[in-house]
ROZABA-830955 format. One record per residue: residue in three letters; x, y, z of N, C-alpha, C, O in turn. Coordinates in steps of 0.02 Angstrom, whole numbers, plus 50000, padded with zeros to 5 digits. Each point is the difference from the previous one (the first is absolute). Layout:
// ROZABA-830955
alaXYZXYZXYZXYZ...
//
This chain:
// ROZABA-830955
met578695441852639499605005449973499284997749990499884994749972asp499655009350051499294998649989499825002349930500045006049985leu499764989449973499835001749931499285002549992499785001349944glu499864999350111499335002850000499534996049955499565002949967leu500524990650033499574995649960499494996350043499584996449973ala500465004350092499544996550045499275002049984499835005949999gly499754989149990499305001249986499845001749929499425000549981arg501095000549977499875001549930499824993649962500234994650018ile499375006249931499764994249962500424999349937500045004549958ala500284989750036500444998849943499764994049960499834994850029val500155005949906499824994649954500644997849965500375004149973val499764989450027500604997349967499794994749951499644995350018thr500585005349919499854994949950500594995249995500575001750016gly499294992249960500534995049994500344998750067500615000150005ala498984998750046500235000550070500184993550033500185000150059ser499804994349907500044993650035500704997250007500104995350039lys500395007449926500684997350005500515005249978499835005349974gly500804993050038500555004249977499965007250024499895001250059ile500215003449896500005007250016499325002050029499985003750049gly499484994049921499345001950023499864998150073499755004050038leu500434989849979499894997850069500435004050048499785001650055ser500835000049926500435004150042499725007050009500055002950055ile499654999949893499685006650005499414999750048499925004550042val499684990449953499434999250046500254999950072499725003550043arg500784992549970500274999450068500295006650024499915001850058ala500445001849899500315006350020499485005250016500065003650050leu499434997049909499465004850013499634998350064499845004450040ala500004989249969499654997950061500425001350062499735001850052ala500924997249943500455001350057499995007350020500145001650058glu499705002949895499955007150014499315002050025499875005850012gly499694989249994499335001450026499475001349948499435001450017ala500754998049918499505000849948499534994050000500184994550019leu499215006749959499514994749989500034998249926499805004149957val500434989950028500164998249931499474995549971499814994950030val499955006949911499564995749961500434997249943500195003649954ala499954989950050500514996949958499664995349950499634995550020gly500515005549916499684996049949500464995549961500575002049983ala499204992050003500354995249959499524994349985499474999550030arg500724996149923499584994249986499994995350060499474998050024asn501125000149999500074995450056500225004150061500545002850000val499044997450051500135004450057500174996150063499985002750055ser500194990949938500144995950059500585002850041500004999550061ser500505003549906500585002750035499825006350039500405002350042leu499035000649945499795006350032499544998950060499895004550040glu499854989549964499524998650053500335000450069500554997450010gly499115006050035500255000450069500485005650014500215000950057leu499985002949892500465005650012499625005750033499475002149975lys500805000550079499675005350038499935006349958500495002349969gly498915000550030499885006149964499914999149925499975004949963val499994988850014499974998649928499344996549983499824995150032ser499825007649919499414996749972500184997349932500185003849955ala499784989750037500184996749938499404999549954499454998150021val500645003649915499474999749950500234995749942500495001749967ser499174992950021500164995749943499695003149937499395000749996val501035001149957499755003549940500494999049943500614999650010asp499125000049929500414999549940500165007149976499595003249967leu501004999250049500185006949985500195001049926500095005649978ser499954988949985500125000649928499365001049961500025001549940ser499404997750093499365001049967499845007449996500285004150037ala499264997649919499845007049989499705003350062500125006050011asp499514990250029499685003050059500334998050065499775002250053gly500754993749945500334997750061500285005550045499845000150059pro500565004549914500275005450042499465004250033500065001950059ala499414999749904499465004050029499654996150056499785003150049lys500154990349943499694996050054500425000450064499725000350055leu500944999649937500435000450059499945006750035499945000350061val500075005149900499925006750029499315000650033499945002950054gln499554994449915499335000450029499964996150065499645002050046ala500734992549958500024996250063500275004250057499774999650056ala500745004549928500285004550051499495005350019499945001750059leu499715001049892499505005150014499424997250041499745003250045asp500054990749938499454996950037500194998750072499585000750045lys501044997549968500214998250068500215006150040499855000450060his500485004549908500305005550037499745006949980500105004950037gly499574995649906499715006449980500475004849966499805005649982arg500844992550009500475004549967500604996049976500104994250018val500315008949940500634997149977500535005550004499965005049964asp500524994250080500525005050008500634998549959500355004649978val499784989050013500604997949964499824994449951499644995450017leu500625005249922499954994649951500714998049981500395004249979val499764989450027500644997349976499874995349943499694994750009asn500545007149931499944995749941500604995449997500535002049976asn499384991950048500544995249995499854994449951500454996049985met498955003649991499814994849952500465000349939500115005449972gly500154988850008500434999849941500254993049986499974995750044ala500275003249896500264993549981500455000849939499935004849962val500524990550030500475000249943500114993049975500044995250039lys500035004149896500204993849968500675001349965500075004849962leu500414990950050500655000949969499964998149926499794994449983arg500425010149975499964999049927500704998549973500415004549993leu499714989249992500674997949979500064998949925500544998449975glu498905002649988500024998849928500025006349959499984999849938gly500075006050095500085006349963499345003349982499464997250006phe500615009049971499435004449986499524997049949499395000350010leu500864996749936499574997649947499574994050022499534998349966ala500644998750089499604994450026499405002450039499554996050015leu500435010450003499465002650041499415002249957500095003149947thr499324995350075499395001949966499675006150033500215002150054asp499285000549914499615005350032499724997650067499985003850048ala499824989949954499714997350061500504999950057499825001050058asp500824997949927500525000250052500065006950029500045000850061phe499975004349896500045006950025499365001950037500035003550051glu499404994249924499375001650034499994996950070499755003150047trp500514990849960500024996750066500415004250048499795001250057ser500805001049922500445003950044499685006750018500045002250057met499655001049894499685006450014499434999150050499905004250044asn499714990549948499444998950045500244998650072499725002750047met500794993149959500244998050067500375005750035499945000750061asn500445003249902500465004850030499795007449993500265004250037phe499304997249917499795007049990499255000950012499805004050042tyr499784992449921499285001150006499744998250069499535003250025ser500764991850008499794998550068500105005950046499595001450044ala500975002249947500145006050040499545005749980499765003650044val500134997349892499545005249977499314999150031499705004850024arg500064989149976499344998650027499965001250075499515002650026ala501024995450010500025001150072500025007550015499665002350046met500745001449917500055007250011499335003449985499775004350038arg499924993749908499355003049982499504999050056499615004550016ala500394989650014499534998650054500185003650064499555002250036ala501104998649979500215003050063500005007649999499885003250051val500254999749891500055007349996499335003350017499995005350031lys499474991649949499345003150012499885001150075499835005650019pro500244989350024499905001350072500555004450029499875003750047met500734996049927500545004450024499825007349988500125004350042leu499614997149899499795006949985499455002150048500005005750025ala499524989949987499445001850043500215001250072499715004250034gln500794992149989500215000750070500555005250010500185001650056gly500105000949888500495005550005500724998049995500445004050017gly499714989949960500704998349990500144992650006499564996050018gly501065002249968500224993150005500694999249970500305004849978ala499944989050022500664998549973499974993749959499694995050020ile500625005249922500034994149955500744998449989500405004549982val499784989350027500684997749986499964993949955499664995150018ser500675005149925500014994349954500694996750001500515003449999val499484990050003500634996349994500144999249926499684996049966asp500805007750010500205000049930500604995349992500014994750031ser500475007049929500594995749990500535004049964499855004649961val500784993650051500545003149961499944998349926500295003549958asn499344991250026499894998349930499605005449963499974999949938ala499745004750098499645005549968500475004549960499795003149951phe500844997150070500475004549965500684996749989500435003049967phe499684991050059500644996549993499844993349970499774995450034gln500375003849902499814994049964500614997249964500115001549941pro500294994450093500624997649970499914994949946500464999049960asp498974997650036499884995149948499254999449989499615003450032gly500204992249922499304999249984499644995050043499424998449987gly500904999150065499704994750039499375001950037499594995750017thr500325010749996499405002550033499725006049964499765004850031ile500264995049903499855006049961499285002350009499875006150005asp499654989449998499305001950009499875002550071499615004650010tyr500714992350039499965002150070500285007050008499705004250033gly500884997149937500315006650004499565005449970499965005550027ala499724992949918499555004949968499415001750045499815005850006ala499914989150026499435001150045500215004150061499635004450022lys500954994150005500245003650059500195007249982499935004550041ala500314996649898500135006949978499365004049996499995005950018ala499484990949960499355003349998499775001950071499725005350011leu500404990250037499815001450069500405005850029499735004150036ala500914996349947500415005650024499755006649971499995005050035asn499824994949902499745006149968499345002050032499895006050012leu499684989250001499365001450032500095003050069499645004550020thr500854992950017500155002750066500155007449997499745003950040lys500694998049914500185007049993499405004249979499905005550027ala499724992149925499435003849975499475001150055499745005550008leu500104989250029499495000750052500245004350058499605003550031ser501054996449982500255004450054499885007349983499875004050045gln500174997749891499885006949980499265001750004499825005550022glu499764990049957499285001350001499725000350071499565004150014leu500694991650030499694999250065500375003550057499765000050057gly500815003049928500405003150053499635005250040500055000150061lys499595004249906499635005350034499384997450036499685003650037lys500164990149950499444996850035500234996150061499624996250029asn501015004649989500294996850058500054992449993499984996350049ile500095001549888500134992949987500704999349971500155002649946arg500284993950091500684999049977500054993449962499714995050020val500685005149925500074994049958500744998849987500335004149968asn499934990450057500704998349993500084992749978499524996250000ala501095002149982500164993149981500664997950031500425004250018val499674989449987500634997050023500214995149946499614995849977ser501025004650002500254995549948500554995550027500575002150004pro499254991850014500524995350022500394997249941499744999549944gly500884998750069500364995649956499824992950019499474998950028pro500964996349958499854993150020499914999350075500415002450040val499054994349979499824999250071499994992550016499824995949958ala500385002550102500044993050022499304997250013499814998950057thr499815000049889499344997150003499974994149952500494998649965asp498944998050033499914994449954500075002149927500204996049958leu499645010350027500065002549932500714999149973500104998349941trp500385002850102500704999249980500304993350021500344996849961leu499525001250101500374994550029499594993750013500264994950023gly499095005449963499574994350013499984995049943500305001149948glu499344993550064499904994949948499615003249942499465002750010gly500824996949930499695003249942500165007349994499745003449955gly500694999350089500205007049996500545001249948500164995549960val500105010650040500495002049949500614995450000500204997449948ala500105001650110500614996050004499874992849978500404997249962ala499054999850061499854993149981499854999449926500204995149968thr499455009950004499844999849929500635000549957500074996449950val500385008150069500625000849962500444993850008500324997949952ala499694999250107500404993950011499764994549954500414996549970lys498945002650024499734994849957500155001349927500164995549962ala499785010950018500105001849930500734999549978500154998649942thr500315002550105500715000249983500384993850022500604999349985gly499064996150050500334993950021500505000950056500474996150007thr499435009150034500445001250057499624998750065499394998849999asp500965001450057499664999250064499705006750023500155005249972phe499444994450079499625005850024500465005850019499915005649978asn500604993050064500435005350025500395003349944500095006150000thr500154989949953500375002849943499555004549958500205005449979ala499194992250008499535003949960499845006650035499995005249968arg499874994450097499855006150038500575005049995499895005949985asp500734991850027500585004549999500125002749930500195005849993asn499704990149956500115002349931499505005349980500175004949967val499204994250054499495005049984500165006650034499965005349968val500214994550096500165006150036500605003449968500015006249992ala500504990049990500605002949969499835003149932500285005249982ser499264991649981499845002549933499645006750001500025003649951ile499674998050105499655006550004500405005150040499755005450016gly500874993050000500445004950031500204998750071500465003250025gly499204992250009500194998350069499775005150051499835005749983phe500174992150080499805004350056500615003050033500494996550012ala499495009950004500545003150038500054997050070500544999450028thr498894998650000499984997150067500174992650000500164997150052gly499804999849889500144992949995499424995650021500104994050009lys499315008850000499444995950023499345002449972499925005849980phe499604989650019499325001749979499675004450053500144999550059thr499415004949918499575003750045499514995250033499794995149969thr500045006250093499514995750034499305003149993499935006149992pro499554989750011499315002749999499885005050057499635004949991glu500664993950066499915004450057500285006949987499725005050022glu500854995349943500305006549984499545004049953499925006150008val499794990549943499525003449956499405002450039499765005649990ala499994990150055499425001750040500135006150044499565004250008asn501034996350020500175005850042499965006449960499765005150024leu500494994849914499985005949958499295001849981499815005950001val499794989249982499295001249983499645003150060499615004749992thr500514992650067499675002550060500185007250015499585003950020met501054997849971500215007050009499635004649951499785005450020leu500154992549917499675004249951499255000450013499685004949980ala500044990250054499295000350018499885004750059499435002150011ser501094999550025499935003950061499905007549987500325002749955pro499245000550083499945007349994500625003750023500055006149989lys500424990550042500645003150017500365002649937500405004750004leu499464992149939500305002249937499475003549958499904998449941gly499765006350090499415003149971500125004249938499525001649966asn501105000250018500135003949940500404996149949500295002949954val499744990550054500334995749951499474997049955499584996250022thr500445005549914499534997349951500325000049931500455004049986gly499314991649972500254999549931500694997049995500345000949949gln499884995450102500684997350002499994992449989499514996650016asn501045001049958500094992849990500664998150033500535001149971tyr499434996050088500604998550039500274993149983499654995050003val501005004949979500334993949981500304996650062500315003350041ile499584990249965500324996050052500264993749967499624995249989asp501035004749995500264994849956500704997550018500314996649960gly499935005150100500674997850019500565003049958500554997349997gly499315008349970500505003249958500054997149930500525000749967leu498954995950010499994997249933500065005549947500394999549953ile499205005850055500025005649952500635004150013500095002550055lys500324998349895500655003450009499985007349978500475003750015thr499014998449948499975006849975499665004650050499654997750045leu500455008849947499675005050042499265000449985499645003950031
//
C-alpha cells in the first residue's frame, strides 16, 4: 500500500535509538524526508532521506530549534512525531519522590511534546494541514504499581493533550493521534540499566528472572513476547499517512495483549 508519504517533511524527536530510530527508518522507507533530532546523532548519519540535527530536546528551546531546522531546509512540516521521553524506575515508593522528580518526568515526557507541537502547529496552520503522532504509553492509564508513577502521570497528560488538540485543530486539517506501547524490546526495558536490570539488582535475582517477574506482575502478554520497535514504528507511520485522513484524537494501544479490559 502506498501511504502517500513520499516527499512529505517529517520531524521526529528522540530519534537516535529504539522506537525513535525505527520510526525514522520507517518514514524514510515510505519516501518521507525526515528531520531527526537527538543529542547524539551518530546513528542517524548516512541514512537516505534523513537530516540529523543534534539538539537538546529537554531544553526550553530545543524542540523549536528542531522544527525550525526542518523549516529552514524544506520550508514546511507535514508530520511531527513526538517520541522524546524518558523514565526512571522508582523502587522506594511515592513518599521518596520530590517535586523535582515529578518536574523531571513532566519536562521529558510532556513539556518536550508541548513545545514541539507549539512550534509545528504554526506552519501546519499556514500550509493548510498536517499530522501529529505522539508516542505515549500504557502507563498513561494502566498503573499497576508506583514504580513509574511520575512517568505515568506525565504520559496521562500527553494523552489528554492529544485529545484536546484533536478537537481544536480538526477543522484546520491537522490530525493529532497517539500510540501507547506496552513494554518494548529496547534498552529502556532490556538494556544495561533498564527496567529488568534495575529490578534484578534490587531484588538479588538474575536478569531473566527479573524480566519475567516484572512482566508477570503487570499481567503478562497474551502474545508471550515484547513488542518490537519496528511494530510501533509501523503503527506511527500509518497514523502519519493521509490514507487515514479522518482518524484523529485516538490513542492506539500496542502491547501484546497486556491490557485485559475493553
